[in-house]
N, C-alpha and C positions, 0 to 999 in steps of 0.2 A: 258619043259623045258628054264626057261629065263637064259640069260646073257641080265647086265645088265651095260651100260656105264657110270661110275659115274665121279662127281668130286666134292673131300671134300678140304673144307676146312678149315686151322688150325688156330688154336690158335696163336698170334708172342709171349705165353710162350717157352719159347727154352725147356723146360723139359718138358711139357705137348706135342711139337710137336713131340717128338721123343718116349715118348710112343706109340703114336698115332703109327707112322709107324712100332714099330718093335708091337703091336698091329695085324697090319694089316699086315704084313709083314710072322705072324707067322696062318693065315690063312688061307685054303689050296684052300679056294673058292672067292682067293682074288687075282689077280694078278696087280698090282702095275705098271704105265703106266710110271716111270718114271724112274732115273736110279739110284743107293746108291750114289756118292760123287755129288746129285744134289738135293736127299733129305733132305739134312742136312735144307737149307735155302729155301728149297720151302713150300710155303703156301695156295697150290691149287694143287694139289697132281690128277690126274687124277687113276683111277682103275677102275679094269675090275672085275665083280661079275656073279660068273656064278654056279647056285646050280639047284640040282634035279626039283623044285616044286615053287610051286611061293608060297605057308606056308614058307618056307625054303629063299627066293631071300627077302620076308618081312622083317622075322625076324633080315635077314641079317640086310638092310636099318637103321632097329629101333634099332638094337646093334651101328649102327655107329653113329646115331645120338643120344645116349646116351651115350657116350665115354667121357669123362672128356678132351677138348682139343680138340675138334669138335667142327670147328664155325657155317658150314654150310653142306649141302649134297647137290649137283646141280645133277640132273639126264641129264644127253646125250642122251643118250637113254634106250629103253626095247626091248630084241627079245625075240619072242618065239617060241622056235625049237619044230615042228610037228614033230609025229612018223612017221604022213603015209607022201607018196607021191601022189602028185597031176600030175596027166596025163595028168592036160587040158590047 
C-alpha cells in the first residue's frame, strides 16, 4: 500500500490552476497539504497520494502529469506499508 508525498507545480495561468485544484480535491486518493484560501495563489501544492497498489499509485502519477495546468510533479517520498509485521 504505497503512500506518496508529492509536490505539484502548477501553471501561472489562474484558470488552469483552478481546474487542477478542483480535480485534486475531487479525487478521494489525494489529500492536499495546503488549506483552501492559500491554494488560490500557490504555484506549488504539496499532496499525499494513498492508493491500495503500486499500479494504482503509478496511474495517479501518470494522470497528474497529463493534467493541463500541471507543469511538474516532484516526489518528496514514497512509503510502502507491509501487511506483515517484523518482530526483529
